[in-house]
N, C-alpha and C positions, 0 to 999 in steps of 0.2 A: 509365533510372535515372541520376541525376546525383550525383556525389560532388564536393564542393568542396574546394579546398585554400586554407587561409588564406594570402593573398598579401601578408603584411606583411614577411616575411623568410624566407630559406631556399630550398631546392631545389624551388621550385614546379613548374617545367617537368618535372623528373624524376618528381615524384609524379604529375603529370597523364599522363605517358607510361605509367607503371606501371598507373594506373587504367584507361587505354585497353586495355592488354594483358589486364587482368582482366575486360574485357567491359562496362565502364561508361563513362559520359561524364565526363571530368574538367573542372572549371571553376575558374578562379582567382577567389577571393572577396576583393574589395577593399572592399565596402560591406555594412553589416549587412542591408540589405533583400534581398541575394542569398541569405541563409540560408533565406528562405521558398521558394526555388526548388530547393533541393537536399535529397537524402535522407540524406546522410552528410557528415561533415567531417573532413578531415585537418589537424592542426596540425603543421607541419613543424619541422625543426631550425633552428638559428640560435643566438641568444643569448637565454636565457629572460628576463632582466631587460629587454632591449630589446623583445622581443615583448610582454611584459606592459605596458610603457609605451605601446607603439603600440596595443595592444588597448584600453587606457583612453582614449587620445587619440581613437580612432575609434569609441568606444562599443560595443566588441565583448564586454566582460565580461558584462553583463546579457543581451545578445542571445544569446550562446553558452550561458549558463546556461539560458535559456528553451528553446533548441534541445535541450539535454540533457533538460530536464523533459518534453519531448514524446517522449522515448525515441528520438530520432534518434541513430544511432551517431556516435561521435567517436573518432578515432585520433590519439594524440600520439606523435611520433617524436623521440627525443633531447630537445632543448629543449622540444618539444611535450609530452613526458611530464612534465617539470617543471611546465609551465603547467597541466596537468590535475590535478596532485596536491593532496590536501588539506593536506599538510604538507611543507615543505622544511626539511631539517636545517640548523640554524644561521641560519634566516631567520624573522623574526617573522610575515611575511604571505605567504600563498599567493596565487596569481593567480586561477584559476577555482575552485579548491577543490572539484572534482567527484569525483575518484576517491579511494577510501579507501586511499591509499598514502602512505608517507613516502619522500621521495627525497633522495639525496645528490648535489648538483651536482658536476660535474667529478670524479667518484669515480675515474675512470681516469687522472686527471692532465691535462696540457696537450696541445696539438696534436701534439707530437712523440711522445707516447705512443699515438697512434692506431694501430689494428690491425684486421685482419680475422680472422674465425673462422667455422667451420661449427657451426651450432647445431641441436640437436633441439628443435623447437617442437611442443607438443601440438596435434593437429589437422592437422598437415602431415606428409606421409609421409616424404620424404627430408630430410636436413639442409639448412638454409637458410644461404646465405653472408651473414654480417652484417658491416657496416662500422661500427666504433666510432670516433667522432671526439670527443674531449673528452667522453666519454659519462657520463651520470649513472647511478646505480644505484638500484634500489628496495630500500630498507633494511628496510621493514616493510609488510605488507599486512593489510587488514582481513579479517574473517571471510567476507565475500561475494566476495572477490577470488580468482580462480584464477590460479595461477602457471603460465605456459605454457612458459617457458624460463629456464634458468640458465646462467651462464658461470662456471666455477671456484667453484661453490657460491653465487654471487650472482645475485639475480633480475634478469633483463634484459627479460622480456616478461611482461605480465599482462593479465587481462581481468576487468572487473566489469560484468556485464550488457551494456549497450550501449556500454561504454567499453573501448578497447583502448590499450595503451601499450607502446612498445619503446624501449630505451636506445640502439639502433643506428639506422642509416640504411638502411632496406630499399629506398629509391629509388635508391641509388647503385650497384646491380648490375643485371644483366639478369634476375635472379630476382624475379618479381612475385608469388610465391605468398602472401606476407603481405598484399599488397594484395588478392589473390583472397580470402583469409580474411576481410578486412574487407568486401569487396564482398558476400560471402555473409552476413555479419552484417547489412549494410544491407538486403539482400533479405529476410532473416528478419524484421527489425523493420518493414519496409515492408509485408510481407504480413500480419503479425499485429497491427500497430498497437501500442498500449500493452499491456505485460504486466500 
């Protein structure tokens, strides 16, 4: 089973390491044709506007939408969550517009307001150590979206069918259980095909 990491910006090597610990093969995705060779995709953190521009430049927008239509799982972390969202507060245009969530960019403030916290995540037994760096928040979710974790009453992890999103950076700790959760999603959809 291969899980790709969109390698336009962000902590690509760290995600690939966590995917390996979760028992799958991690691949850096730099060209759209590589999407045909993978079973799931992670869109890492970075700067969402920059990632959006690079996705447009290298024709990833339609290619990732098609990947999603095939019910192949996608996991957006931090800026990747913003890229997945149908709506971005205060911004006219979304990027991929796949997940029925409204996000608030940089909701936790600037770089210096970065912090770590232990989060209870639905489907994972013990609390997960989460690293928040200029993190976005999920302000609103659609009726088909399951909230998996909150921090101070704010939504920071959610799932909608084959789409997973987290406000934080799960790849920046040695705890790979959220990657394991995603790998299990990929196995589930690979085994069942389209729901």
